[in-house]
C-alpha positions in Angstrom: 13.1 -10.1 4.0 13.4 -12.9 7.3 10.0 -14.7 7.2 7.4 -14.5 10.4 8.0 -17.9 11.8 4.6 -18.3 12.7 3.7 -17.7 9.5 4.3 -21.7 8.6 2.2 -23.0 11.8 -0.7 -21.2 10.3 -0.6 -22.7 7.1 -0.1 -26.1 8.5 -3.0 -25.5 10.8 -4.6 -24.1 8.1 -3.9 -27.4 6.0 -5.5 -29.7 8.6 -8.2 -27.9 9.3 -9.6 -27.3 5.9 -6.7 -29.0 3.5 -4.1 -27.9 0.5 -6.6 -24.8 -0.1 -6.9 -23.1 2.7 -3.6 -23.8 3.1 -2.5 -22.0 0.0 -4.7 -19.6 0.9 -3.2 -18.0 3.9 0.0 -18.5 2.2 -1.2 -16.0 -0.5 -2.4 -13.8 2.4 0.7 -13.9 3.7 3.1 -13.1 1.1 0.2 -10.3 0.0 0.2 -8.7 2.9 4.0 -8.0 3.3 4.3 -6.8 -0.5 6.6 -9.9 -1.4 5.3 -10.2 -4.9 7.8 -12.2 -6.6 7.2 -15.1 -3.6 3.3 -14.1 -3.8 3.2 -14.7 -8.0 4.1 -17.9 -6.6 2.0 -18.5 -4.2 -0.8 -17.7 -6.0 0.3 -20.5 -8.8 0.4 -22.7 -6.2 -3.1 -21.4 -5.2 -4.2 -22.0 -8.6 -3.4 -25.4 -9.2 -4.7 -26.7 -6.1 -8.2 -25.4 -7.0 -8.0 -26.9 -10.3 -7.5 -29.7 -9.2 -3.6 -30.2 -9.7 -0.5 -31.2 -7.2 0.7 -27.9 -5.8 3.2 -28.2 -7.8 4.3 -28.9 -11.5 6.7 -32.0 -11.7 8.1 -33.8 -14.6 6.5 -36.1 -16.0 2.6 -36.0 -14.6 -0.4 -36.6 -16.4 -0.8 -34.0 -19.2 -4.0 -30.8 -18.8 -7.1 -31.2 -20.0 -7.8 -28.4 -22.2 -10.5 -26.9 -18.8 -7.1 -27.4 -17.0 -5.0 -25.3 -19.0 -7.6 -22.4 -19.9 -8.3 -21.9 -16.1 -4.5 -21.9 -15.3 -3.5 -19.9 -17.7 -6.8 -17.8 -17.2 -5.3 -17.8 -13.5 -1.5 -16.6 -13.7 -2.8 -13.8 -16.3 -4.8 -12.5 -13.5 -0.7 -12.8 -11.1 1.2 -11.6 -13.0 -1.3 -8.6 -12.9 -1.5 -8.1 -9.0 2.3 -8.8 -9.1 3.3 -6.7 -11.8 1.1 -3.7 -10.3 2.5 -3.9 -7.3 6.0 -4.2 -8.3 5.1 -0.8 -10.7 3.9 0.9 -6.8 6.9 -0.1 -5.2 8.6 1.8 -7.6 10.4 -2.0 -8.8 9.6 -0.6 -12.8 12.1 -3.3 -14.7 10.7 -6.2 -11.9 6.6 -5.6 -12.6 7.3 -4.9 -16.4 8.4 -8.0 -16.6 5.4 -9.8 -15.0 3.2 -7.4 -16.8 3.9 -8.3 -20.2 1.8 -11.4 -20.3 -1.1 -9.3 -19.0 -1.4 -7.6 -22.7 -2.8 -4.3 -20.8 
């Protein structure tokens, strides 16, 4: 799908007004509303990382996560897998949905 050009302005405005967390929220809502689940998963990862005080994107050489950060990130990623997997299954994309549902354990 071709992205709606206004999303870039909305993300930028959200970041300027309320910081990185709000920009990530805007991105998550955008992909969720469009049913773009693979992109949603990546946005949910960024949203979680920002929420727990990490850079939006993991980089090599970054400081190791604390056990608390690791637990929070893992919990959020399982929830992201569940949301994305169920969304893909609802679209009839069974193979892709199953890939995301496997870590969930449901």
